[in-house]
C-alpha positions as CSV (number, residue, x, y, z in Angstrom):
1,M,76.9,25.6,134.6
2,S,73.3,24.9,135.4
3,A,70.8,23.3,133.0
4,S,68.9,26.6,132.8
5,E,71.8,28.3,131.2
6,L,71.5,26.0,128.2
7,S,68.2,27.6,127.3
8,K,70.1,30.8,126.4
9,E,71.0,29.4,123.0
10,P,70.3,32.0,120.3
11,V,66.7,32.1,119.2
12,G,66.1,30.2,115.9
13,K,69.2,28.1,116.4
14,Q,68.1,25.6,118.9
15,S,67.1,22.1,117.8
16,M,63.4,22.2,117.1
17,R,61.4,19.0,117.0
18,E,57.9,19.0,115.5
19,G,55.5,18.8,118.3
20,R,53.0,16.0,118.6
21,P,49.4,16.9,117.8
22,Q,47.2,17.4,120.8
23,K,43.5,16.5,121.3
24,T,40.9,19.0,120.5
25,D,37.1,19.1,120.9
26,D,36.3,18.8,117.2
27,I,36.1,15.2,115.9
28,Y,36.0,14.6,112.1
29,Q,33.4,12.2,110.8
30,E,35.0,9.2,109.1
31,I,34.2,8.9,105.4
32,S,32.5,5.6,104.8
33,S,33.9,3.4,102.0
34,D,30.6,3.6,100.1
35,S,30.7,7.4,100.0
36,V,34.4,7.4,99.0
37,E,33.6,5.0,96.1
38,K,30.6,7.1,95.1
39,I,32.5,10.4,95.1
40,T,35.4,8.8,93.2
41,D,33.2,7.3,90.5
42,E,31.3,10.6,90.0
43,L,34.5,12.7,89.7
44,L,36.5,10.3,87.5
45,V,33.9,10.4,84.7
46,D,34.4,14.2,84.4
47,E,36.8,15.4,81.7
48,L,39.9,17.3,82.6
49,D,39.6,21.0,82.9
50,K,40.0,22.6,79.5
51,G,40.6,26.2,80.6
52,T,43.8,27.4,78.9
53,N,45.1,30.9,78.2
54,S,44.5,32.1,74.7
55,G,47.2,33.8,72.7
56,D,50.4,32.8,71.0
57,H,53.3,31.3,72.9
58,S,56.9,31.6,72.1
59,L,58.9,28.5,71.1
60,Q,60.5,28.4,74.5
61,Q,57.1,28.4,76.3
62,D,55.9,25.7,74.0
63,E,58.9,23.6,74.8
64,E,58.5,24.2,78.6
65,Q,54.9,23.2,78.4
66,N,55.8,20.0,76.5
67,Q,58.4,19.2,79.1
68,L,56.0,20.0,81.9
69,R,53.4,17.6,80.4
70,D,56.0,14.9,80.0
71,N,57.1,15.2,83.6
72,V,53.6,14.9,85.0
73,E,52.7,12.0,82.7
74,T,55.9,10.1,83.1
75,N,55.6,10.4,86.9
76,E,52.3,8.6,86.5
77,M,53.9,5.8,84.4
78,V,57.0,4.8,86.3
79,S,58.3,1.6,84.8
80,N,57.5,-1.6,86.7
81,N,61.0,-2.0,88.0
82,T,60.3,0.9,90.3
83,S,57.9,-1.1,92.4
84,E,59.5,-4.5,92.0
85,S,61.2,-6.0,95.0
86,D,64.8,-7.1,94.5
87,S,65.8,-10.4,96.0
88,D,69.1,-9.0,97.2
89,S,67.8,-6.0,99.0
90,S,67.2,-5.9,102.6
91,S,63.9,-7.0,104.0
92,G,61.1,-4.4,104.4
93,S,57.6,-3.8,103.3
94,D,56.6,-1.1,101.0
95,S,52.9,-1.9,101.2
96,D,52.1,1.5,102.6
97,S,53.2,3.3,99.5
98,G,50.8,1.4,97.2
99,L,52.7,2.5,94.1
100,G,51.9,-0.1,91.5
101,K,51.8,1.7,88.1
102,Y,52.0,5.2,89.6
103,F,54.6,6.7,91.8
104,Y,53.3,8.3,95.1
105,P,55.9,9.4,97.6
106,K,55.4,8.3,101.2
107,F,54.8,11.1,103.7
108,E,58.1,10.1,105.4
109,E,59.9,10.5,102.1
110,L,58.4,14.0,101.6
111,E,59.5,15.1,105.0
112,T,63.1,14.0,104.4
113,A,63.3,15.1,100.8
114,R,66.5,16.9,99.9
115,K,69.2,16.9,97.3
116,P,71.0,13.5,97.1
117,E,74.6,13.4,98.4
118,S,77.4,10.9,98.2
119,G,77.5,8.7,101.3
120,M,73.7,8.6,102.0
121,K,72.7,5.1,103.2
122,F,69.4,3.3,103.0
123,Q,68.1,0.0,104.4
124,T,66.7,-1.2,101.1
125,L,67.1,-0.5,97.4
126,E,63.4,0.5,97.3
127,D,64.1,3.2,100.0
128,A,67.0,4.6,97.9
129,H,64.9,4.6,94.8
130,G,62.0,6.2,96.6
131,F,64.2,8.9,98.0
132,Y,65.5,9.7,94.5
133,N,62.1,9.5,92.9
134,T,60.7,11.9,95.4
135,Y,63.5,14.4,94.8
136,A,62.9,14.0,91.1
137,L,59.2,14.6,91.4
138,L,59.6,17.8,93.4
139,N,62.3,19.2,91.1
140,G,60.7,18.6,87.7
141,F,62.3,15.5,86.2
142,V,61.6,11.7,86.3
143,A,64.0,9.1,87.6
144,K,64.4,5.6,86.2
145,R,66.4,2.6,87.1
146,G,69.2,2.0,84.7
147,S,71.9,-0.6,84.4
148,N,73.0,-2.8,87.3
149,Y,76.0,-4.8,88.2
150,R,75.3,-8.3,89.7
151,R,72.3,-6.8,91.4
152,K,74.6,-5.1,93.9
153,K,75.1,-1.8,92.1
154,Y,72.3,0.2,90.3
155,H,72.2,3.4,88.3
156,L,69.2,5.6,89.0
157,E,69.1,8.0,86.1
158,C,67.2,10.9,84.6
159,N,64.7,9.6,82.1
160,R,66.2,11.9,79.5
161,S,69.5,10.0,79.6
162,G,70.4,8.2,76.4
163,K,71.3,9.5,72.9
164,P,68.8,11.9,71.3
165,T,66.9,10.5,68.3
166,L,67.3,12.5,65.1
167,T,64.0,13.3,63.4
168,Q,63.8,12.7,59.6
169,D,61.1,15.3,59.1
170,P,61.7,18.4,61.2
171,D,58.2,19.6,60.5
172,K,56.7,16.4,61.8
173,K,54.8,17.0,65.0
174,R,56.2,15.2,68.0
175,K,53.9,12.5,69.5
176,R,52.2,13.6,72.7
177,N,53.7,10.8,74.8
178,A,57.1,10.7,73.1
179,L,60.1,11.5,75.4
180,E,62.9,13.5,74.0
181,K,66.3,12.1,75.0
182,T,69.1,14.7,75.7
183,N,71.9,12.4,76.8
184,C,71.4,13.9,80.3
185,Q,74.1,12.7,82.7
186,A,72.2,13.4,86.0
187,K,72.2,10.2,88.1
188,V,73.1,8.5,91.3
189,I,74.9,5.1,91.7
190,V,73.6,3.1,94.6
191,K,75.7,0.2,95.8
192,L,75.1,-2.6,98.4
193,T,77.8,-2.1,101.1
194,K,77.7,-4.1,104.3
195,G,74.0,-4.8,104.1
196,Q,73.1,-1.2,103.3
197,W,72.5,0.6,100.0
198,E,74.8,3.7,99.7
199,F,74.9,6.5,97.2
200,T,78.5,6.2,96.0
201,T,78.3,8.6,93.0
202,V,75.9,11.6,92.7
203,R,75.5,13.9,89.7
204,N,72.8,16.5,90.0
205,E,73.4,18.6,86.9
206,H,70.9,18.3,84.1
207,N,71.4,19.4,80.5
208,H,67.8,20.3,79.9
209,P,65.3,22.6,81.7
210,L,63.6,21.3,84.8
211,C,59.9,22.0,85.0
212,P,58.4,21.1,88.3
213,N,54.6,21.2,88.3
214,P,53.6,23.8,91.0
215,S,50.3,22.1,91.6
216,L,51.8,18.7,91.9
217,T,54.6,19.9,94.2
218,N,52.2,21.9,96.4
219,F,49.8,18.9,96.5
220,F,52.5,16.6,97.9
221,L,54.3,19.1,100.1
222,S,51.1,20.1,101.8
223,H,50.6,16.7,103.3
224,K,51.5,18.0,106.8
225,H,48.5,20.2,106.8
226,M,46.0,17.6,105.6
227,P,43.5,16.5,108.1
228,M,43.5,12.8,108.8
229,E,40.4,12.0,106.8
230,E,41.9,13.6,103.7
231,K,45.0,11.5,104.1
232,S,42.9,8.4,104.4
233,F,40.9,9.4,101.3
234,L,44.2,10.0,99.4
235,K,45.4,6.6,100.4
236,V,42.2,5.1,99.0
237,L,42.8,6.9,95.7
238,Q,46.4,5.7,95.6
239,Q,45.5,2.1,96.2
240,S,42.9,2.4,93.5
241,R,45.7,3.3,91.1
242,I,44.2,6.8,90.3
243,P,46.8,8.9,88.4
244,P,48.2,11.9,90.4
245,N,46.7,14.5,88.0
246,K,43.3,13.0,88.5
247,V,43.8,12.8,92.2
248,M,44.5,16.6,92.2
249,K,41.4,17.2,90.2
250,I,39.3,15.2,92.7
251,F,40.6,17.3,95.6
252,R,40.1,20.5,93.5
253,R,36.5,19.7,92.8
254,M,35.9,18.7,96.5
255,R,37.2,22.0,97.6
256,S,35.9,24.0,94.7
257,S,39.3,25.6,94.1
258,F,42.7,24.0,94.6
259,G,45.0,25.4,91.9
260,N,48.5,26.2,93.1
261,I,47.5,27.1,96.6
262,P,48.6,24.7,99.4
263,F,46.2,23.2,101.9
264,K,45.1,25.6,104.5
265,K,46.8,24.7,107.8
266,K,44.3,23.4,110.4
267,D,44.5,22.6,114.0
268,A,45.3,19.0,114.9
269,T,42.2,16.9,115.6
270,N,41.4,14.0,117.9
271,L,41.5,11.8,114.9
272,Q,45.0,12.9,113.9
273,Y,46.2,12.6,117.5
274,E,44.7,9.1,117.9
275,E,46.0,7.8,114.6
276,Q,49.6,8.9,115.4
277,H,49.4,7.7,119.0
278,R,47.9,4.4,117.9
279,T,50.7,3.6,115.4
280,E,53.3,4.5,118.0
281,I,51.7,2.3,120.5
282,S,51.7,-0.6,118.0
283,D,55.4,-0.3,117.7
284,V,55.9,-0.3,121.5
285,E,53.4,-3.3,121.8
286,R,55.3,-5.2,119.2
287,T,58.5,-4.6,121.1
288,L,56.9,-5.8,124.4
289,K,55.8,-9.0,122.6
290,H,59.3,-9.6,121.5
291,F,60.6,-8.9,125.0
292,K,58.2,-11.5,126.5
293,Q,59.5,-14.1,124.1
294,L,63.1,-13.1,124.9
295,E,62.4,-13.3,128.6
296,L,61.2,-16.9,128.1
297,R,64.4,-17.8,126.3
298,N,66.7,-15.9,128.7
299,P,65.8,-15.8,132.4
300,C,68.5,-13.1,132.9
301,F,66.6,-10.6,130.6
302,F,64.8,-7.8,132.4
303,Y,62.6,-4.9,131.2
304,T,60.4,-2.3,132.8
305,K,57.9,0.1,131.2
306,Q,56.4,3.5,131.6
307,T,52.7,4.0,131.2
308,D,50.6,7.1,130.7
309,E,47.3,8.1,132.4
310,D,45.4,5.6,130.2
311,N,47.7,2.8,131.3
312,I,49.2,2.7,127.8
313,V,52.9,1.8,127.5
314,C,54.9,4.7,126.1
315,S,58.6,4.0,127.1
316,I,60.6,0.9,127.9
317,L,64.0,0.3,129.5
318,W,65.7,-3.1,129.3
319,T,68.9,-4.8,130.5
320,D,70.0,-8.3,131.7
321,A,71.7,-9.8,134.8
322,R,75.2,-9.8,133.3
323,S,74.9,-6.0,132.6
324,R,73.5,-5.4,136.1
325,M,76.5,-7.2,137.6
326,D,78.9,-5.3,135.3
327,Y,77.3,-2.0,136.3
328,E,77.6,-2.9,140.0
329,I,81.4,-3.4,139.4
330,F,82.2,-0.8,136.8
331,G,79.4,1.7,137.1
332,D,81.6,4.6,138.2
333,F,81.4,6.0,134.6
334,I,78.7,5.7,131.9
335,L,78.0,7.2,128.5
336,V,74.4,7.9,127.3
337,D,73.8,8.2,123.6
338,T,70.4,9.4,122.2
339,T,71.4,10.0,118.6
340,Y,69.3,7.1,117.2
341,T,65.6,7.2,116.5
342,T,63.1,4.7,115.1
343,N,62.4,5.2,111.4
344,R,58.6,5.2,111.6
345,H,57.8,7.6,114.4
346,N,61.1,9.2,115.5
347,L,61.0,7.5,118.9
348,P,64.3,8.1,120.6
349,F,66.4,5.0,121.1
350,A,68.9,5.5,124.0
351,T,72.0,3.3,124.8
352,I,73.7,3.3,128.1
353,I,77.3,2.2,128.0
354,G,80.0,1.4,130.6
355,I,83.7,0.6,130.5
356,N,84.9,-2.7,132.0
357,N,88.3,-3.7,133.5
358,H,89.8,-4.3,130.1
359,G,88.9,-0.8,128.9
360,R,86.2,-2.3,126.6
361,S,82.8,-0.8,126.3
362,F,79.8,-2.9,127.5
363,L,76.1,-2.3,127.2
364,V,74.5,-1.4,130.5
365,G,71.0,-1.2,129.0
366,C,68.8,0.4,126.3
367,A,65.6,2.4,126.3
368,L,62.9,3.1,123.8
369,L,61.5,6.5,124.7
370,H,58.3,8.3,124.0
371,D,60.2,11.6,123.4
372,E,63.3,13.5,124.5
373,K,61.7,15.8,127.0
374,A,63.2,16.2,130.4
375,E,60.4,14.3,132.2
376,T,60.9,11.3,129.9
377,L,64.7,11.3,130.4
378,K,64.1,11.7,134.1
379,W,62.0,8.5,134.1
380,M,64.8,6.7,132.2
381,F,67.5,7.7,134.8
382,Q,65.3,7.0,137.8
383,T,64.4,3.6,136.4
384,L,68.0,2.8,135.6
385,L,69.0,3.6,139.2
386,Q,66.2,1.4,140.6
387,T,67.1,-1.4,138.3
388,M,70.8,-1.2,139.2
389,G,70.2,-1.3,143.0
390,G,70.5,2.5,143.5
391,K,74.2,2.7,142.5
392,I,74.9,6.2,141.2
393,P,77.8,6.7,138.7
394,G,80.5,9.2,139.4
395,S,80.6,10.7,135.9
396,I,78.4,10.7,132.8
397,I,79.0,11.9,129.3
398,T,76.1,12.5,126.9
399,N,75.2,14.3,123.7
400,Q,74.7,18.1,123.9
401,D,71.1,18.4,125.1
402,E,69.4,20.8,127.5
403,A,66.7,18.3,128.5
404,M,69.3,15.7,129.3
405,A,71.2,18.1,131.5
406,K,68.1,19.1,133.4
407,A,67.1,15.4,134.0
408,I,70.5,14.5,135.3
409,V,70.6,17.5,137.7
410,E,67.2,16.5,139.1
411,V,67.9,12.8,139.5
412,M,71.6,12.7,140.2
413,P,72.7,16.2,141.3
414,Q,76.1,14.9,142.6
415,V,77.2,13.4,139.3
416,R,79.8,15.1,137.1
417,H,78.0,15.6,133.8
418,K,79.9,16.4,130.6
419,F,78.7,17.0,127.0
420,C,80.6,15.1,124.4
421,K,83.1,17.6,122.8
422,W,82.8,16.0,119.4
423,D,79.0,16.3,119.5
424,V,79.2,20.0,120.6
425,M,81.6,20.8,117.7
426,E,79.5,18.9,115.2
427,K,76.4,20.8,116.2
428,A,78.3,24.1,115.9
429,H,79.4,23.1,112.4
430,E,75.8,22.3,111.4
431,R,74.4,25.6,112.8
432,I,77.1,28.0,111.5
433,A,78.7,26.0,108.6
434,A,78.7,29.0,106.2
435,F,80.1,31.3,108.9
436,M,83.0,28.8,109.6
437,S,83.6,28.1,105.9
438,A,84.1,31.8,105.3
439,R,86.7,31.9,108.0
440,G,89.1,29.2,106.8
441,N,90.7,27.3,109.6
442,I,88.6,28.4,112.5
443,K,87.0,25.0,113.2
444,A,90.3,23.2,113.3
445,E,91.7,25.9,115.7
446,L,88.6,25.6,118.0
447,D,89.1,21.8,118.0
448,S,92.8,22.1,118.7
449,L,92.3,24.7,121.5
450,A,89.8,22.4,123.3
451,D,92.0,19.3,122.9
452,N,95.4,20.8,123.8
453,S,94.6,23.3,126.6
454,L,96.1,22.1,129.9
455,T,94.7,24.7,132.2
456,E,91.4,26.7,132.2
457,T,93.4,30.0,131.9
458,E,95.2,28.7,128.8
459,Y,91.9,27.8,127.2
460,E,90.1,31.0,128.0
461,E,93.0,33.2,126.9
462,G,93.3,31.1,123.7
463,W,89.6,31.7,123.0
464,N,89.8,35.4,123.6
465,S,92.7,35.6,121.2
466,L,91.1,33.4,118.5
467,M,87.8,35.2,118.2
468,P,89.0,38.7,117.1
469,R,91.5,37.1,114.8
470,Y,88.7,35.4,112.8
471,D,86.3,38.3,113.3
472,A,84.0,36.0,115.2
473,S,83.4,37.8,118.5
474,E,79.9,38.8,117.6
475,N,78.6,35.4,116.4
476,E,75.7,34.4,118.7
477,Y,76.3,30.7,118.5
478,L,80.0,30.9,119.4
479,Q,79.0,33.2,122.3
480,F,76.6,30.4,123.4
481,M,79.4,27.8,123.2
482,W,81.5,30.1,125.3
483,R,78.8,30.4,128.0
484,I,78.5,26.6,128.3
485,R,82.2,25.9,128.0
486,K,82.4,24.5,131.5
487,I,80.1,21.5,130.6
488,W,81.9,20.4,127.4
489,V,85.6,21.6,127.2
490,P,87.9,18.8,128.5
491,V,90.1,21.0,130.5
492,Y,87.3,21.7,133.0
493,F,87.0,18.0,133.7
494,R,90.8,17.3,133.9
495,H,90.5,15.9,137.5
496,D,87.4,13.8,136.8
497,F,87.3,10.1,135.8
498,Y,86.4,9.8,132.0
499,P,88.5,6.8,131.0
500,F,89.7,6.6,127.4
501,V,87.0,8.8,126.1
502,R,89.0,9.8,123.0
503,S,90.2,6.4,122.0
504,L,86.9,4.6,122.7
505,G,85.1,6.5,120.0
506,C,83.4,9.5,121.6
507,G,85.2,11.4,118.9
508,E,82.9,9.6,116.4
509,G,79.7,10.6,118.2
510,M,79.6,8.2,121.1
511,N,77.5,5.6,119.2
512,L,80.2,3.1,120.2
513,L,78.4,-0.2,119.9
514,F,75.6,0.4,117.3
515,K,77.3,2.6,114.7
516,D,78.5,-0.2,112.4
517,S,75.2,-2.1,112.4
518,V,72.2,0.3,112.4
519,L,71.3,3.5,110.8
520,P,70.6,6.7,112.7
521,K,67.0,6.1,111.8
522,D,66.2,2.4,111.9
523,S,63.5,-0.1,112.8
524,I,62.8,-1.2,116.3
525,E,63.5,-4.8,115.3
526,K,66.9,-3.8,114.1
527,F,67.9,-2.1,117.3
528,I,66.7,-5.2,119.4
529,E,68.5,-7.5,117.0
530,R,71.7,-5.6,117.4
531,Y,71.2,-5.5,121.2
532,E,71.1,-9.4,121.3
533,E,74.2,-9.6,119.0
534,I,76.1,-7.2,121.3
535,Q,75.3,-9.2,124.4
536,K,76.4,-12.5,122.7
537,K,79.6,-10.9,121.6
538,T,80.2,-9.5,125.1
539,I,80.0,-13.1,126.5
540,K,82.4,-14.3,123.9
541,T,84.9,-11.5,124.5
542,D,84.7,-12.1,128.3
543,D,85.5,-15.8,127.7
544,E,88.5,-14.8,125.6
545,D,89.7,-12.4,128.2
546,R,89.4,-15.1,130.9
547,Q,91.5,-17.4,128.9
548,Q,94.2,-14.7,128.7
549,T,94.2,-14.3,132.5
550,G,97.2,-16.0,134.0
551,T,99.2,-16.0,130.8
552,V,102.3,-13.7,130.6
553,P,102.2,-11.1,127.8
554,S,105.4,-10.4,125.8
555,C,107.4,-7.3,126.7
556,F,109.1,-5.0,124.1
557,S,111.9,-3.9,126.5
558,L,114.0,-5.1,129.3
559,Q,112.7,-2.5,131.7
560,P,111.6,-4.0,135.1
561,I,108.7,-1.6,135.3
562,E,107.2,-3.1,132.1
563,K,107.5,-6.6,133.6
564,H,105.8,-5.4,136.8
565,A,102.9,-3.9,134.8
566,S,102.4,-7.1,132.9
567,N,101.8,-9.0,136.2
568,I,99.2,-6.6,137.6
569,Y,97.0,-5.3,134.8
570,T,94.5,-6.9,132.5
571,R,95.8,-7.6,129.1
572,Q,94.2,-4.7,127.3
573,I,95.2,-2.2,130.0
574,F,98.7,-3.5,129.9
575,L,98.9,-2.9,126.2
576,K,97.9,0.7,126.9
577,I,100.6,1.0,129.6
578,Q,103.1,-0.6,127.2
579,R,102.3,2.1,124.6
580,E,102.9,4.8,127.2
581,L,106.3,3.3,128.1
582,L,107.3,3.3,124.4
583,H,106.2,6.9,124.0
584,S,108.2,7.9,127.1
585,T,111.4,7.3,125.2
586,A,110.5,10.2,122.9
587,F,111.2,12.8,125.7
588,N,114.2,14.4,127.2
589,V,114.2,15.7,130.8
590,Q,115.3,19.1,132.1
591,E,115.4,19.9,135.8
592,V,113.7,23.3,136.3
593,Q,113.7,23.4,140.1
594,K,115.9,20.8,141.8
595,G,114.0,17.8,143.0
596,A,110.6,19.5,142.5
597,V,109.9,20.7,138.9
598,Y,110.9,18.9,135.7
599,R,110.4,20.0,132.1
600,L,109.9,17.3,129.4
601,E,110.7,18.1,125.8
602,K,109.5,15.9,123.0
603,V,112.5,15.2,120.7
604,F,110.9,12.5,118.6
605,N,107.4,12.5,117.0
606,Y,105.1,9.4,117.4
607,E,101.7,8.4,116.0
608,N,98.5,9.8,117.5
609,P,99.8,11.8,120.4
610,E,97.0,12.7,122.8
611,F,98.3,16.3,123.1
612,D,99.8,18.1,120.2
613,R,102.5,20.1,122.1
614,K,106.2,19.9,122.6
615,Y,106.7,20.7,126.3
616,F,105.2,19.4,129.6
617,E,105.9,20.1,133.2
618,V,105.8,17.5,136.0
619,L,105.8,18.4,139.7
620,V,107.5,16.0,142.2
621,E,107.1,15.7,145.9
622,P,110.5,14.5,147.2
623,G,110.3,11.3,149.3
624,S,106.7,10.5,148.7
625,N,106.8,9.2,145.1
626,A,104.1,11.7,144.2
627,F,104.1,13.0,140.6
628,V,101.7,15.5,139.1
629,C,101.8,16.1,135.4
630,Q,100.1,19.0,133.6
631,C,98.2,16.6,131.3
632,A,96.3,15.1,134.3
633,K,95.9,11.8,132.4
634,F,96.1,9.7,135.6
635,A,93.1,11.4,137.1
636,R,91.1,11.1,133.8
637,D,92.1,7.6,132.7
638,G,93.4,5.9,135.8
639,I,96.7,5.0,134.2
640,L,100.0,6.8,134.2
641,Y,101.1,8.7,131.1
642,C,104.4,8.6,129.3
643,H,105.6,11.8,131.0
644,I,105.7,10.3,134.4
645,F,107.1,7.0,133.1
646,R,110.0,9.0,131.6
647,L,110.7,10.5,135.1
648,F,110.5,6.9,136.6
649,T,113.3,6.0,134.2
650,Q,115.2,9.1,135.2
651,F,114.9,8.3,138.9
652,G,115.5,4.5,138.6
653,I,112.0,3.6,139.8
654,T,111.4,-0.1,138.7
655,E,107.9,-0.7,139.9
656,I,104.7,1.3,139.6
657,P,104.0,2.8,143.1
658,G,100.8,1.5,144.8
659,Q,99.0,4.9,144.7
660,Y,99.1,4.8,140.9
661,I,97.6,1.3,140.5
662,V,93.8,1.8,140.1
663,P,92.2,-1.5,141.2
664,R,89.5,-1.6,138.5
665,W,92.2,-2.1,135.8
666,T,93.9,-5.1,137.6
667,D,93.6,-8.8,136.9
668,K,91.9,-9.9,140.1
669,F,89.5,-7.0,140.6
670,K,86.5,-8.4,138.7
671,E,86.8,-11.8,140.2
672,E,86.8,-10.4,143.8
673,K,83.9,-8.0,143.0
674,E,81.9,-10.8,141.5
675,K,82.2,-12.8,144.7
676,Q,81.1,-9.8,146.8
677,Y,78.2,-9.3,144.4
678,M,77.2,-12.9,144.7
679,E,77.1,-12.7,148.5
680,K,75.1,-9.5,148.2
681,C,72.6,-11.1,145.8
682,L,72.2,-14.1,148.0
683,E,71.3,-11.9,150.9
684,K,68.7,-10.1,148.7
685,T,67.4,-13.4,147.3
686,D,67.6,-12.0,143.8
687,S,66.9,-15.1,141.6
688,I,68.1,-13.5,138.3
689,A,71.4,-12.3,139.8
690,R,71.9,-15.7,141.4
691,Y,71.3,-17.3,138.0
692,A,73.9,-15.0,136.4
693,M,76.4,-15.8,139.2
694,L,76.0,-19.6,138.9
695,M,76.3,-19.4,135.1
696,S,79.5,-17.3,135.5
697,K,81.0,-19.8,137.9
698,M,80.1,-22.8,135.8
699,A,81.6,-21.1,132.8
700,D,84.9,-20.5,134.6
701,L,85.0,-24.1,135.8
702,G,84.1,-25.4,132.3
703,K,87.0,-23.5,130.8
704,R,89.5,-25.1,133.2
705,I,88.4,-28.7,132.8
706,C,87.0,-29.0,129.3
707,G,90.4,-30.1,127.9
708,D,90.6,-33.1,130.3
709,G,88.1,-35.9,129.6
710,A,88.6,-37.6,133.0
711,K,87.9,-34.4,134.9
712,C,84.8,-33.7,132.8
713,N,83.4,-37.2,133.5
714,T,84.1,-36.8,137.3
715,F,82.4,-33.4,137.3
716,M,79.3,-34.7,135.4
717,L,78.9,-37.5,137.9
718,E,79.2,-35.2,140.8
719,F,76.8,-32.7,139.2
720,D,74.2,-35.5,138.7
721,N,74.5,-36.4,142.4
722,I,74.1,-32.8,143.5
723,Q,71.1,-32.4,141.1
724,E,69.4,-35.6,142.5
725,K,70.0,-34.5,146.0
726,L,68.6,-31.0,145.4
727,M,65.5,-32.4,143.7
728,S,64.8,-34.8,146.5
729,E,65.2,-32.1,149.1
730,G,62.8,-29.9,147.1
731,E,60.2,-32.7,147.0
732,S,60.5,-33.5,150.7
733,S,60.1,-29.8,151.6
734,Q,56.8,-29.6,149.6
735,Q,55.3,-32.6,151.5
């Protein structure tokens, strides 16, 4: 499947990203602060327009007008706790919003405004409150902060919550600013969970009419079409604490007529382009500043940058010496995840992940990208290969993305590239959710078909049978999925190395290392902070794995083959082998063709089987110890599956044959490769790599002698002698 075939996705159903504004020849004149002040002073002294329709109104219309007035006015008088900063909330500045006495939604909040749902997460309490306030503003009610529990759980409620007040005199006219309580139960409960504020309960039903103000709604929603100088002027008015209804009046007077008509959409200007580009650059420059400090603290740290025609940095890729060494040893397979973006300007944040000899994921590197276009991704892969000494991986798994596929084909045409199946199915569910919901179990059957098909023919026949059964043959998106099946359905990659993809978390979206610590949209600082945490944790885990090397793990059975596996594999891989040996006892063996074909029947169910089916066939080549199972797990994961272990028991094989021992999973593999890498680096005089190798060797030695005080003292004395000798040699060479 070529990258060009991906572009045949149905029109209107492809992922569309808002394009960045381009430069034009027209340049707006900046409004001086004096002129802004003058205009504001002149306009604010005017009275509100008094034009109203004459005639009687029904009681219902009167009530709606009262509610409309209440909503507009109350939005202008949000209680002080809306803008207060809570000590227990996460750090973050809300200075841009300039709320103070009045509530103004941020432009970012307007762009993401939607109905609140349980499970939504926010970095700070203010972000959660701002999201709900914006939703309230656009839907005709006002949100207030209600009760809280130990400042870790807050109720954000409709301001008409609370018991209604009974009026003594029914003829008495209601005060203009009095708010009628209706005991409305609409609210969200936001709770602090693992450092993030999460909507745990959401009730969107109100017991009173909602009266959104069309002018106010259009005013805020039309921000996308405001020229930059109008946005700047709006910010001045906000910071001056001008109420929203007066702000609308100012814009109405400036334009002669505003009413309920949104701003007229204009072409992007140089000012708009430069403002957006400038703020993006500030984010990247801030990142570079942090990297320079990190480079001083850690000589192993390394980064490279991409610049545009004006020599302005627009993309960065970074890694360190340990990751470079690990990639050299275990770079036969990588995952690339681009699901994260920065929260200010939607800059894509890419993580590149590998799998080490313990089956653990490690961070090869990260990239902060200008966009997700093919050219930018092409730069990322080219830079990665240059940084890693030109080593090309054998297989890659990524999110479903046409630009990604195109970039990989251009930079590494020989690589086997696969889209993450989970990501493909999730995108399908997003695009045709209503279609799938109306067809009951179709999504589960599509998942099962992809996971359990053992041959291409089986998958294709299953698809052709499933589509008519659910009346789905004519669905354009499903037709698109069928056309690209050879780059996402696992059965088409059954003979390619994609180790432990299911168990490692690709089924959760591939965001293996960052998912528990950062949000899909988060700050650059948070991504870098998490990167440093991951690298520290990797060093700690490597040390723990080293300590286990040489120790004998316990066996659950008396089978010689289990003991043999415990002596050759790393601890984590042995545990996987051990699990397969246990699962092998759940099968009976039937000989289909003497000495050549065997049928295995599952007679006992066990937890989390990789294939949800009862029968498997294994082919055997007599005399060569060659076994080929339908599941093809050995080719994909590099370890034998339970079906072949069951035949080993049947045939009395007590050791794993050499052709089924993949070196990358064995105890000695990394140590031997590190020595080779050290020699290679010494030849290339790579100071960073030499530093990493020396640190690794010192760490190994330290682990061995730290428990013996005499050995430690001897080592320190010898080390001082070596250091003194090297220093004296360095001084003499300079003379």
